[in-house]
C-alpha positions in Angstrom: -82.5 -14.2 44.6 -79.8 -14.2 47.3 -80.9 -12.5 50.5 -78.4 -10.3 52.3 -76.6 -11.0 55.5 -79.3 -11.3 58.2 -77.8 -8.4 60.3 -76.5 -6.3 57.4 -79.1 -3.6 58.3 -78.1 -3.4 61.9 -74.4 -3.4 61.0 -74.9 -0.4 58.7 -77.0 1.5 61.3 -74.5 0.8 64.1 -77.1 -1.1 66.1 -75.4 -4.5 66.1 -74.3 -5.4 69.6 -70.8 -6.8 70.1 -69.5 -7.8 73.5 -68.0 -4.4 74.5 -71.3 -2.7 73.4 -73.1 -4.4 76.3 -74.2 -1.7 78.8 -71.8 -1.2 81.7 -73.3 -2.2 85.0 -73.1 0.3 87.9 -70.7 -2.0 89.9 -68.7 -3.2 86.9 -64.9 -3.4 86.9 -62.3 -3.4 84.2 -59.1 -5.4 83.9 -55.9 -4.8 82.0 -53.1 -7.3 81.6 -49.5 -6.6 82.7 -47.3 -8.6 80.3 -43.6 -9.6 79.8 -41.2 -7.6 77.6 -38.7 -10.5 77.7 -38.6 -13.5 75.4 -37.3 -16.0 78.0 -36.6 -15.1 81.6 -37.1 -16.0 85.2 -39.3 -13.6 87.1 -36.9 -12.6 89.9 -39.1 -10.1 91.6 -42.5 -8.4 91.0 -43.8 -5.6 93.1 -47.4 -4.2 92.8 -47.2 -1.8 95.8 -47.4 1.3 93.7 -50.0 -0.2 91.5 -52.4 -0.7 94.4 -51.9 2.9 95.4 -53.2 4.3 92.1 -56.6 5.9 91.9 -59.4 3.5 91.0 -57.3 0.3 91.4 -59.3 -2.4 93.2 -57.1 -5.5 93.1 -54.2 -7.3 91.4 -54.3 -11.0 90.6 -51.6 -13.4 89.4 -51.4 -17.0 88.2 -51.3 -18.2 91.8 -54.9 -17.1 92.2 -56.3 -19.6 89.7 -57.3 -23.1 90.9 -55.6 -24.4 87.8 -53.3 -22.2 85.9 -52.5 -24.4 82.9 -54.6 -24.6 79.7 -54.2 -25.7 76.1 -56.3 -27.0 73.3 -54.3 -30.1 72.5 -51.7 -30.2 75.3 -52.3 -28.3 78.6 -48.8 -26.7 78.6 -49.5 -23.0 78.7 -50.1 -20.9 81.9 -52.9 -18.5 81.8 -50.6 -16.1 83.6 -46.9 -16.8 83.9 -45.7 -17.1 87.5 -42.0 -18.1 87.8 -40.9 -17.8 84.2 -41.9 -16.1 81.0 -41.4 -17.7 77.6 -42.3 -15.0 75.2 -42.6 -11.2 75.1 -46.3 -10.4 75.6 -47.0 -13.3 78.0 -49.4 -12.2 80.7 -48.1 -11.9 84.2 -50.8 -10.1 86.3 -54.3 -8.7 86.1 -54.8 -5.1 87.2 -58.5 -4.5 88.1 -59.9 -1.0 88.4 -63.0 1.0 88.2 -62.2 2.1 84.7 -60.1 0.8 81.9 -58.0 4.0 81.8 -57.2 3.6 85.5 -56.1 0.0 85.0 -53.9 1.0 82.0 -52.2 3.8 83.9 -51.6 1.7 87.0 -50.0 -1.2 85.2 -47.0 0.9 84.3 -46.2 1.3 88.0 -45.4 -2.4 88.2 -41.8 -3.1 89.3 -40.4 -6.3 87.8 -37.0 -7.8 87.7 -36.0 -10.6 85.4 -33.1 -13.0 85.0 -32.8 -13.5 81.3 -32.4 -17.0 79.9 -31.2 -18.1 76.4 -34.0 -17.6 73.9 -34.7 -19.4 70.7 -35.9 -16.8 68.2 -36.0 -18.6 64.8 -36.8 -21.8 63.2 -33.1 -22.2 62.3 -32.1 -21.9 65.9 -34.8 -24.4 67.0 -33.6 -26.9 64.4 -30.0 -26.6 65.6 -31.0 -27.0 69.3 -33.6 -29.6 68.5 -36.2 -27.5 70.2 -39.4 -29.2 69.1 -43.0 -29.5 70.4 -43.3 -33.1 69.3 -41.3 -35.5 67.2 -41.4 -35.1 63.4 -44.3 -36.8 61.5 -44.0 -38.4 58.0 -46.6 -39.1 55.3 -45.2 -41.1 52.4 -46.3 -42.9 49.3 -44.2 -45.0 46.9 -40.4 -45.1 46.7 -39.3 -41.5 46.7 -35.6 -42.0 46.9 -35.5 -44.6 44.1 -37.7 -42.6 41.7 -35.8 -39.4 42.4 -32.6 -41.0 41.2 -34.3 -42.2 38.0 -35.9 -38.8 37.2 -34.6 -37.0 34.1 -34.5 -33.7 36.0 -34.3 -32.7 39.7 -34.6 -29.4 41.5 -34.0 -28.4 45.1 -35.2 -25.3 46.8 -36.8 -23.7 49.8 -39.5 -21.2 50.7 -39.7 -18.9 53.7 -43.2 -18.0 54.9 -43.5 -15.4 57.6 -46.4 -14.9 60.0 -49.6 -13.1 59.5 -51.8 -11.2 62.0 -55.5 -11.8 62.1 -56.3 -8.1 62.5 -59.9 -8.7 63.4 -61.6 -5.3 64.1 -62.9 -6.4 67.5 -60.0 -7.3 69.9 -60.1 -10.1 72.4 -62.9 -9.2 74.8 -64.9 -11.0 77.5 -67.3 -9.9 80.3 -67.9 -12.2 83.3 -71.1 -11.9 85.4 -71.0 -13.7 88.7 -74.4 -15.2 89.4 -76.1 -16.8 92.4 -74.9 -20.0 94.0 -71.4 -19.7 92.6 -72.4 -19.7 88.9 -70.8 -17.5 86.3 -71.9 -16.3 82.9 -69.3 -15.4 80.3 -70.0 -13.2 77.2 -67.0 -13.7 74.9 -65.8 -12.9 71.4 -65.0 -16.6 70.8 -65.2 -19.0 68.0 -65.4 -21.9 70.5 -67.9 -21.2 73.3 -67.5 -24.8 74.6 -63.7 -24.5 75.0 -64.2 -21.1 76.6 -66.7 -22.7 79.1 -64.4 -25.6 79.9 -61.2 -23.4 80.3 -63.0 -21.0 82.6 -64.5 -23.8 84.7 -61.1 -25.6 85.0 -59.2 -22.4 85.8 -61.7 -21.6 88.6 -62.1 -25.1 89.9 -65.8 -25.2 89.0 -67.8 -27.9 87.4 -68.8 -27.2 83.8 -72.5 -26.8 84.7 -71.7 -23.7 86.7 -70.4 -21.9 83.7 -72.4 -20.6 80.7 -70.6 -19.0 77.8 -72.6 -16.9 75.3 -71.4 -15.7 71.9 -73.8 -13.4 70.0 -71.4 -12.4 67.3 -67.8 -11.5 66.8 -66.2 -8.5 65.0 -64.0 -10.9 63.0 -62.2 -14.0 64.1 -60.3 -15.7 61.2 -59.0 -18.4 63.6 -57.5 -16.0 66.1 -60.5 -16.6 68.5 -60.6 -20.4 68.1 -58.4 -21.2 71.0 -56.9 -17.9 72.2 -60.2 -16.3 73.4 -60.5 -18.8 76.2 -57.7 -17.6 78.5 -58.9 -14.0 78.4 -62.3 -15.1 79.4 -60.7 -17.0 82.3 -58.9 -13.8 83.4 -62.2 -11.9 83.5 -63.9 -14.8 85.3 -61.2 -15.0 88.0 -61.6 -11.3 88.8 -65.4 -11.5 88.8 -65.5 -14.5 91.2 -62.9 -13.1 93.5 -64.5 -9.6 93.7 -68.2 -10.7 93.2 -68.7 -8.0 90.6 -69.0 -8.0 86.8 -65.6 -7.7 85.2 -64.8 -6.7 81.6 -61.6 -7.3 79.7 -61.1 -5.6 76.3 -57.6 -5.4 74.9 -56.4 -2.5 72.9 -55.4 -3.2 69.4 -51.7 -2.8 70.3 -51.9 -5.1 73.3 -53.9 -7.7 71.4 -51.4 -7.8 68.6 -48.5 -8.1 71.0 -50.0 -10.8 73.2 -51.8 -13.1 70.7 -50.3 -15.6 68.3 -50.3 -15.3 64.5 -50.3 -17.6 61.5 -47.4 -19.9 62.0 -44.2 -19.0 60.2 -42.9 -21.9 58.1 -39.6 -22.6 56.4 -39.9 -25.5 53.9 -37.4 -27.4 51.8 -38.1 -29.5 48.8 -36.6 -31.7 46.2 -38.5 -32.7 43.1 -37.9 -35.1 40.2 -39.7 -34.6 36.9 -39.6 -35.5 33.2 -39.1 -33.4 30.1 -42.8 -32.3 30.0 -42.7 -31.2 33.6 -44.7 -34.1 35.0 -43.7 -34.7 38.6 -42.4 -38.2 39.3 -41.2 -37.8 42.9 -41.3 -35.1 45.5 -39.6 -34.9 48.9 -40.8 -32.0 51.2 -39.7 -31.0 54.6 -41.9 -28.6 56.5 -40.7 -26.7 59.6 -43.1 -24.5 61.5 -42.6 -22.0 64.3 -45.2 -22.9 67.1 -44.0 -20.2 69.4 -43.5 -20.9 73.1 -46.4 -23.4 73.6 -48.2 -25.9 71.5 -51.7 -24.3 71.0 -53.0 -25.8 67.7 -49.6 -26.0 65.9 -49.5 -29.7 65.7 -52.8 -29.9 63.9 -51.8 -26.9 61.8 -48.7 -28.9 60.7 -50.9 -31.9 59.9 -53.1 -29.9 57.5 -50.0 -28.4 55.9 -48.7 -31.9 55.3 -52.0 -33.0 53.9 -52.1 -30.1 51.5 -48.5 -30.2 50.2 -49.7 -31.9 47.0 -52.3 -29.2 46.5 -54.1 -30.1 43.2 -51.4 -32.3 41.8 -51.0 -36.0 41.6 -47.5 -37.0 42.8 -47.0 -40.8 42.5 -44.0 -40.9 44.8 -44.2 -38.4 47.6 -42.8 -37.9 51.1 -43.7 -35.0 53.4 -42.1 -34.6 56.8 -43.5 -32.1 59.3 -41.6 -30.7 62.3 -43.1 -28.3 64.8 -40.5 -26.1 66.4 -40.6 -24.5 69.8 -39.4 -20.9 70.0 -39.7 -18.0 72.3 -42.4 -16.1 70.3 -46.1 -15.7 71.2 -47.8 -19.0 70.7 -49.0 -19.2 67.1 -52.5 -20.4 66.4 -55.2 -21.1 63.9 -55.6 -18.7 61.0 -58.0 -18.9 58.0 -56.6 -21.9 56.0 -55.0 -23.4 59.1 -51.8 -25.1 57.7 -53.2 -25.4 54.2 -51.7 -22.2 52.8 -48.1 -23.3 53.7 -48.4 -26.7 52.0 -50.1 -25.2 48.9 -47.5 -22.3 48.7 -44.8 -24.9 48.5 -46.5 -27.0 45.8 -47.2 -23.9 43.7 -43.6 -22.6 44.0 -42.4 -26.1 42.8 -44.7 -25.9 39.8 -43.4 -22.4 38.9 -39.8 -23.5 39.4 -40.2 -26.5 37.1 -41.7 -24.4 34.4 -38.9 -21.9 34.7 -36.3 -24.6 34.4 -37.9 -26.2 31.4 -38.7 -22.8 29.8 -42.4 -23.8 29.7 -45.5 -21.8 30.5 -46.5 -22.7 34.1 -50.1 -23.3 33.1 -49.0 -26.2 31.0 -47.0 -27.8 33.8 -50.0 -27.4 36.1 -52.3 -29.1 33.6 -50.1 -32.1 33.1 -49.9 -32.6 36.9 -53.5 -32.1 37.9 -55.4 -34.8 39.6 -57.3 -36.8 37.0 -59.7 -39.7 36.8 -57.5 -41.1 34.0 -54.9 -43.9 34.7 -55.6 -43.8 38.5 -54.2 -40.3 39.0 -56.9 -39.5 41.4 -55.7 -40.6 44.9 -53.8 -38.4 47.3 -50.5 -39.2 49.0 -52.5 -40.1 52.1 -54.8 -42.5 50.2 -58.0 -40.5 49.7 -59.9 -40.6 46.4 -60.4 -37.1 44.9 -64.1 -37.3 44.1 -66.2 -34.7 42.2 -62.9 -33.5 40.7 -63.4 -30.4 38.6 -59.8 -29.1 38.6 -59.3 -29.7 34.9 -62.5 -27.9 34.1 -61.6 -25.0 36.4 -58.2 -24.4 34.8 -59.4 -24.7 31.2 -62.4 -22.4 31.7 -60.4 -19.8 33.6 -57.7 -19.9 31.0 -60.3 -18.9 28.4 -62.2 -16.4 30.7 -59.0 -14.6 31.6 -57.7 -14.6 28.1 -54.5 -16.1 29.5 -52.6 -16.9 26.3 -53.0 -13.5 24.7 -52.2 -11.7 27.9 -49.0 -13.8 28.3 -47.8 -12.6 24.9 -48.6 -9.0 25.8 -46.7 -9.3 29.1 -43.6 -10.7 27.3 -43.7 -7.8 24.9 -44.2 -5.3 27.7 -41.2 -6.6 29.7 -39.0 -6.3 26.6 -39.9 -2.7 26.0 -40.5 -1.2 29.4 -37.5 -0.2 31.7 -39.5 1.2 34.6 -41.9 -1.7 35.4 -41.9 -5.5 35.0 -45.0 -7.6 34.8 -45.9 -11.2 35.6 -48.9 -13.5 35.6 -49.7 -16.8 37.2 -52.7 -19.1 37.3 -52.8 -21.2 40.5 -55.3 -23.7 41.9 -56.6 -25.0 45.2 -57.9 -28.3 46.4 -58.9 -27.7 50.0 -60.1 -30.6 52.2 -63.2 -29.8 54.2 -63.6 -31.3 57.7 -61.6 -31.2 60.9 -58.6 -33.5 60.7 -59.3 -34.3 64.3 -62.2 -36.8 63.9 -64.1 -36.1 67.1 -64.5 -32.4 66.2 -66.7 -33.3 63.2 -69.9 -33.2 65.2 -72.6 -30.6 65.9 -76.1 -30.2 67.4 -79.0 -27.9 66.9 -82.3 -27.0 68.5 -85.2 -25.8 66.4 -88.3 -24.2 67.9 -91.5 -23.2 66.2 -93.7 -20.8 68.1 -97.5 -20.6 68.0 -97.5 -17.7 65.5 -95.5 -19.8 63.0 -92.1 -18.1 63.6 -88.9 -20.0 64.4 -85.9 -19.8 66.6 -82.8 -21.8 65.8 -79.9 -22.5 68.2 -76.7 -24.2 67.0 -73.1 -24.4 68.1 -72.0 -22.2 65.2 -70.7 -18.7 66.0 -71.3 -15.7 63.8 -68.1 -13.7 63.0 -69.4 -11.8 60.0 -69.2 -14.8 57.6 -73.0 -15.2 57.4 -73.3 -18.7 58.9 -76.5 -17.7 60.7 -78.0 -16.4 57.5 -77.2 -19.7 55.7 -78.6 -21.9 58.5 -81.8 -19.8 58.7 -82.1 -20.0 54.9 -81.7 -23.7 54.9 -84.3 -24.3 57.7 -86.9 -21.8 56.4 -86.6 -23.2 52.9 -87.4 -26.6 54.4 -90.6 -25.2 55.7 -91.4 -23.1 52.7 -91.2 -19.9 54.7 -89.5 -16.5 54.1 -86.1 -16.3 55.8 -87.2 -13.5 58.1 -89.6 -15.9 59.8 -86.6 -17.4 61.6 -84.2 -16.0 64.2 -80.8 -17.7 64.8 -80.2 -17.2 68.5 -76.9 -16.3 70.2 -74.8 -19.4 70.7 -74.9 -20.5 74.3 -73.4 -23.6 76.0 -76.6 -24.2 78.0 -78.5 -24.8 74.7 -75.8 -26.4 72.5 -73.2 -28.3 74.6 -70.0 -30.0 73.7 -69.8 -28.2 70.4 -66.8 -27.8 68.0 -65.3 -24.5 67.1 -66.6 -22.6 64.1 -63.6 -23.3 62.1 -62.2 -25.5 59.3 -64.8 -24.0 57.0 -67.3 -26.4 58.4 -69.6 -24.1 60.3 -72.5 -24.4 57.9 -71.7 -28.0 57.0 -72.0 -29.3 60.6 -74.4 -27.0 62.2 -76.6 -26.5 59.2 -76.9 -30.3 58.8 -77.9 -30.6 62.5 -80.5 -27.8 62.2 -82.0 -29.4 59.1 -82.2 -32.8 60.8 -84.0 -31.1 63.7 -86.3 -29.2 61.4 -87.2 -32.4 59.5 -88.2 -34.2 62.6 -90.8 -31.5 63.2 -91.7 -31.3 59.5 -92.4 -35.0 59.4 -94.8 -34.7 62.3 -96.5 -31.7 60.8 -96.8 -33.5 57.4 -98.6 -36.4 59.0 -100.9 -34.1 61.0 -101.7 -32.1 57.9 -102.5 -35.3 56.0 -104.9 -36.4 58.7 -106.5 -33.0 58.9 -107.6 -33.4 55.3 -110.1 -36.0 56.4 -111.4 -34.1 59.4 -114.0 -31.3 58.8 -112.6 -27.9 59.8 -115.3 -27.4 62.4 -113.9 -30.5 64.2 -110.3 -29.3 64.3 -108.7 -28.7 67.7 -108.7 -24.9 67.2 -112.5 -25.1 67.3 -113.0 -27.9 69.8 -110.0 -28.1 72.2 -111.5 -25.7 74.7 -114.6 -27.8 74.8 -112.8 -31.2 74.7 -115.5 -32.6 72.4 -113.1 -34.2 69.9 -110.2 -36.6 70.4 -106.6 -35.6 69.6 -105.1 -36.5 66.3 -102.8 -39.3 67.0 -99.5 -39.6 65.0 -97.4 -42.6 64.2 -94.5 -40.9 62.5 -91.7 -43.3 61.7 -88.1 -42.3 62.7 -85.9 -40.3 60.4 -82.4 -41.3 59.3 -80.6 -39.0 61.7 -77.2 -39.6 60.3 -77.9 -38.3 56.7 -79.1 -34.7 56.2 -79.7 -35.6 52.6 -82.1 -38.5 53.4 -85.5 -38.0 52.0 -84.5 -34.8 50.2 -85.2 -34.2 46.5 -81.7 -33.5 45.0 -82.9 -30.6 42.8 -84.4 -28.6 45.7 -82.6 -30.1 48.6 -85.9 -30.2 50.5 -87.3 -33.4 52.1 -90.9 -34.4 51.6 -93.1 -36.6 53.8 -96.5 -38.1 53.2 -96.5 -36.2 49.8 -97.2 -33.0 51.7 -95.8 -29.8 50.2 -94.5 -26.8 52.2 -94.5 -23.7 50.0 -94.9 -20.0 50.3 -96.3 -20.3 53.8 -98.8 -22.9 53.0 -99.0 -26.7 53.5 -100.9 -28.8 51.0 -101.3 -32.2 49.3 -100.8 -31.9 45.5 -104.1 -33.9 45.0 -106.1 -31.7 47.4 -105.2 -28.2 46.4 -108.6 -27.0 47.6 -107.6 -27.9 51.2 -104.5 -25.8 51.7 -103.6 -25.0 55.3 -101.7 -21.8 56.1 -98.5 -22.8 58.0 -99.2 -20.7 61.1 -102.6 -22.3 61.5 -101.1 -25.8 61.1 -98.8 -24.9 63.9 -101.7 -23.9 66.1 -103.4 -27.2 65.3 -100.2 -29.0 66.2 -99.9 -27.3 69.5 -103.5 -28.0 70.4 -103.1 -31.6 69.5 -100.0 -31.8 71.7 -97.7 -32.4 68.7 -94.1 -31.3 69.6 -93.1 -28.1 67.8 -89.4 -28.2 68.9 -86.7 -30.7 68.4 -83.0 -31.3 68.8 -80.7 -33.1 66.4 -77.1 -34.3 66.4 -75.0 -34.7 63.3 -71.6 -36.2 62.7 -69.7 -36.1 59.4 -69.6 -39.6 58.0 -66.7 -41.4 56.5 -63.8 -39.6 58.3 -61.4 -42.5 58.6 -57.9 -40.9 58.7 -55.4 -42.8 60.7 -53.0 -40.3 62.3 -50.5 -43.0 63.1 -50.1 -44.2 59.5 -50.9 -41.0 57.8 -53.4 -42.8 55.6 -57.2 -42.7 55.0 -60.0 -40.3 54.2 -59.2 -37.1 56.0 -62.0 -35.1 54.5 -65.6 -35.3 53.5 -64.9 -33.6 50.2 -62.7 -31.0 48.5 -63.6 -27.4 47.7 -61.7 -26.4 44.5 -60.9 -23.2 42.7 -58.5 -21.4 40.4 -57.3 -17.8 40.2 -55.3 -15.9 37.6 -53.5 -12.8 38.8 -51.4 -10.3 36.9 -49.0 -7.9 38.7 -46.8 -5.0 38.0 -43.5 -4.4 39.9 -41.9 -0.9 40.1 -38.2 -1.4 39.3 -37.2 1.6 41.3 -39.3 1.1 44.5 -40.3 -2.6 44.4 -44.0 -1.6 44.8 -46.4 -4.4 43.8 -49.7 -3.6 42.1 -52.2 -6.3 41.3 -53.5 -5.3 37.9 -56.1 -8.0 37.4 -57.4 -11.1 39.1 -59.9 -13.6 37.8 -61.3 -16.3 40.1 -63.4 -19.3 39.3 -64.6 -21.2 42.4 -66.4 -24.5 42.8 -68.8 -24.2 45.7 -71.2 -26.9 44.5 -74.7 -25.6 44.9 -74.5 -22.5 47.1 -77.1 -21.9 49.8 -76.6 -18.1 49.2 -74.8 -17.1 46.1 -74.1 -13.5 47.1 -72.8 -14.3 50.5 -70.5 -16.9 49.0 -69.1 -14.4 46.4 -68.5 -12.1 49.3 -66.6 -14.7 51.2 -64.5 -15.5 48.1 -63.7 -11.8 47.6 -62.9 -11.2 51.3 -60.8 -14.3 51.6 -58.7 -13.5 48.5 -58.0 -9.9 49.7 -57.0 -11.2 53.2 -54.7 -13.6 51.5 -53.4 -10.9 49.3 -52.3 -9.0 52.4 -50.5 -12.1 53.7 -48.5 -12.6 50.5 -47.7 -9.0 49.6 -48.0 -6.3 52.4 -48.4 -7.7 55.9 -45.0 -7.9 57.6 -44.3 -8.6 61.3 -41.3 -6.9 62.9 -39.9 -7.9 66.3 -37.1 -6.5 68.5 -34.3 -8.8 69.7 -36.5 -10.0 72.6 -39.3 -11.0 70.3 -41.5 -8.1 71.3 -43.7 -7.2 68.3 -43.0 -3.7 67.0 -45.6 -3.6 64.2 -48.6 -3.7 66.4 -50.9 -1.1 64.9 -52.2 -0.2 61.4 -49.6 2.6 61.3 -46.8 -0.1 61.2 -48.7 -3.2 60.0 -50.1 -2.8 56.5 -53.3 -4.6 55.8 -54.7 -4.2 52.3 -56.7 -1.1 51.6 -58.8 -0.3 48.5 -55.7 0.7 46.6 -54.3 -2.8 47.0 -57.2 -4.6 45.5 -56.9 -5.8 41.9 -57.7 -3.1 39.4 -59.9 -5.6 37.5 -61.4 -8.1 39.8 -63.7 -10.9 38.4 -65.2 -13.5 40.7 -67.5 -16.3 39.4 -68.8 -19.5 40.7 -68.6 -22.7 38.7 -71.9 -24.5 38.1 -71.5 -27.9 39.8 -74.5 -29.9 40.8 -72.6 -33.2 41.4 -71.4 -32.8 44.9 -73.5 -35.5 46.7 -71.3 -35.6 49.8 -72.5 -32.6 51.7 -75.9 -31.3 52.8 -77.8 -29.9 49.8 -74.8 -30.3 47.6 -73.1 -27.2 48.9 -69.3 -26.7 49.4 -67.6 -24.8 52.1 -66.2 -21.3 51.2 -64.6 -19.8 54.4 -61.0 -20.8 53.9 -60.2 -22.1 50.4 -60.3 -18.8 48.5 -57.6 -17.3 50.7 -55.1 -19.8 49.2 -55.9 -18.4 45.7 -54.1 -15.2 46.7 -50.9 -17.3 46.1 -51.5 -16.5 42.4 -50.4 -12.9 43.2 -47.3 -14.1 44.9 -46.3 -16.6 42.1 -47.1 -13.8 39.7 -44.5 -11.6 41.5 -41.9 -14.4 41.1 -43.0 -14.8 37.5 -42.3 -11.1 36.9 -38.9 -11.3 38.6 -38.0 -14.3 36.4 -38.1 -11.9 33.4 -35.1 -10.0 34.8 -31.7 -10.9 33.3 -30.2 -12.3 36.5 -33.0 -14.8 36.9 -32.7 -16.5 33.5 -31.1 -19.6 35.2 -32.0 -19.5 38.9 -35.5 -19.1 40.0 -36.3 -16.1 42.4 -36.2 -17.0 46.1 -38.5 -14.2 47.3 -40.2 -15.0 50.6 -43.8 -14.5 51.7 -44.8 -11.6 52.0 -43.4 -10.1 48.8 -43.3 -6.6 50.3 -41.9 -3.6 48.4 -38.6 -4.0 50.3 -38.4 -7.8 49.6 -39.2 -7.2 45.9 -36.6 -4.5 45.6 -34.0 -6.8 47.2 -34.7 -9.3 44.4 -34.7 -6.6 41.7 -31.3 -5.2 42.9 -29.6 -8.0 44.7 -26.1 -6.6 44.1 -27.0 -3.1 45.4 -28.3 -4.6 48.7 -25.2 -6.7 49.1 -23.2 -3.4 48.9 -25.4 -1.8 51.6 -25.1 -4.8 53.9 -21.3 -4.9 53.9 
């Protein structure tokens, strides 16, 4: 039975504490950010005279007040607050500190500022013309692409435009800074990366890292938007707190949050593909161009993952992918669920659909012939990694049957011939998503496990809880190891003074890394407890420490526990249960026993007492690093990932020919998650990720004015999916797969991969459009998102040409 999310009950009752729920202290202050409305301009003059006269205003701070004003996750190229020049609309310029948030918000509008506008780069196309790039282009290549392209029986060229996507987390960027004694400061932040937040705050204030503690109890959503971009807001609050020696809170409104923070990177990709009469790809040449915005943030790593996923699930013997990160004057784009993967996969899936349309074949048959396979060596990626535990063929074949694909395809063809008001389409797409950070040093984590004298546990890791259930999974793994109910363990708020130098909770690796570290720590304790329990079997109970320690009449039980393999969380574990066993001792249902001495069972909590009285350590720390990550960024070759999460989705859509409205009629998902720690939480993640991805590919459209200021900055103008946008029939199932030996307990990560399956809805839209008479030869060029307007433009291209004259 799958247990619910560990804090589902407090969420439902409204008792869960988020950062802005923390009680307001009597001397607490509030800060609001005054930001630019220009895309690119010199700050000619800024005057806060009237601001400081406003009721409740205490102070105004600028970038000049920081000890160090530059920050950045990869390159330190971005000011926390702009001083002399702004490079995007929404860039922070000053902090208005007041006794209430309302006072700060009112006062900031009294700021007088004068700009001298500079030429701005507002698109990828402009950046390419001006060669406005963050770093030089990168290439990953296998085989002889140019030669094989010439020899291919058929070639196609095309492009795909992928717009941005807002995270729309329910809890905006928020931090509270508490100044402590002796120059220390404590930060409570809604951050996916407490360590980076700690380091950015310390650097900005000119403090050593040991004077700053960052705590993250939970987030009201993150989706990547709080991986890097939470840190500068924490630094803003910290600056005000240190300068004024009072607690300071910053909590952005939804409007300001959307205007100021970066999105999923827009991409514009070009491709040329050579293939044979059956649709088998012989050569592929892909060029990826991303919009990083004004500063680097994580865009170079995002591009790398896009390049590594441009093959998706398909073996391409001769392949070249070039990635170019463009610098524009938009807000700095950042991590988003899937990172760069969705852009690479979208390109691969469009290519498959275009080939099928050209050859007049069903796209599922083109997919099948191109899937990675263990036959004939078609199982190595373009960057040289072997695709192990490959279940792609099984996923596609099983989903084809479960979704009744062939019969429904016939029904769709018949419907489209007879119906003049709607047109339908269907597509079955796949995903092969690499799990691990592509930056090697991030693939590490640590954990602390404590057992108290009453037999209850506390677990501290570097993972951050943003609603995805990472804490529930880690608690379930650790308590299963000890044979205890999950409610016997508490996963504590993430703090940098307990778990230091941690990686962000990102790349779908939160459970993989932190769960493995927690298990290793638990097993160190378990091994000691097992040896103690074994020795207690030979000691009469009246001689145990609980009866004699106070009198000191018996010697302590001495242990000689050998060391564990600290690099392998699967070491010593039975593969069926995933649980390790030492000295043949069993931990089950709150009892500890030897199978040959069932008459001498020891209740777990009493074993803990005996351990304490015998001075056996009941807490331990462990470190884990993902093994085998040997990707060479310079050559673009090597093992970039520990394993691949795989899945398939089949979506059917209906398009209204008069309005362009898209309705998803049915979606069937089959996901390979290995052996789930918690089946129901994983199904929830698959469902949520798909719906979020559905918003990205169909409804969520970002509109900017000519200065790059975001106009669609609220739910009234930015349409996230609601219940009416979910598939009318929605089936989600997990594939049975016990053969993933790479990861702890045979699990596979679930956070990001299912989002990419929403591309099945977008390719279903293009499939529906291809049934229209004017697309019998050329394949539709609809961009992502396929909004009602974009769909209508494709349905009536001539009508829109008339209107645009």
